[in-house]
C-alpha positions in Angstrom: -10.8 -0.9 -8.2 -7.9 -0.2 -10.5 -4.5 -1.1 -9.1 -1.1 0.1 -10.2 2.1 -0.8 -8.4 5.1 1.6 -8.5 8.2 0.7 -6.6 10.4 3.8 -6.3 13.3 2.5 -4.4 15.3 -0.7 -3.6 13.6 -4.1 -3.5 11.9 -5.4 -0.4 14.2 -7.6 1.7 14.4 -9.3 5.1 15.9 -6.0 6.4 12.9 -4.0 5.4 11.3 -2.4 8.5 8.8 0.0 7.1 6.9 0.4 3.9 4.9 3.4 2.8 2.0 2.9 0.4 0.1 5.7 -1.2 -3.4 4.9 -2.5 -5.4 7.2 -4.8 -9.2 6.9 -4.5 -12.1 8.8 -5.9 -14.3 10.7 -3.4 -17.1 8.6 -2.0 -15.3 5.2 -2.5 -14.6 3.2 0.6 -12.5 0.1 1.0 -12.3 -0.6 4.7 -10.3 -3.8 4.4 -7.7 -2.4 2.0 -5.2 -1.4 4.6 -5.1 -5.0 6.0 -4.9 -6.5 2.5 -1.9 -4.3 1.6 -0.3 -5.1 4.9 -0.7 -8.9 4.4 0.6 -8.6 0.8 3.7 -6.7 1.9 4.5 -9.0 4.8 4.1 -12.1 2.5 6.6 -10.6 0.1 9.1 -9.6 2.8 8.6 -12.7 4.9 8.1 -11.0 8.2 6.0 -8.4 10.0 6.8 -4.8 9.0 5.2 -1.4 9.6 2.9 -0.6 6.7 1.9 3.1 6.5 -1.0 3.4 4.0 -1.7 6.9 2.9 -4.9 7.8 1.0 -5.0 10.7 -1.6 -8.3 11.7 -3.1 -8.3 11.6 -6.9 -10.6 14.0 -8.7 -11.0 13.6 -12.4 -12.2 16.6 -14.5 
């Protein structure tokens, strides 16, 4: 799995309440534990529990 991190707004801080993560994946690929892995990573960085909204976009190459 290729991973690219793009942070579009301010840095994560102790005041962060919600993080939205958009993940692109090819059709047919499944990563059932990815949401929890992302959630743990974000919470480790912020230092407390936050709402992590993981959105999946299908990526089709031509």
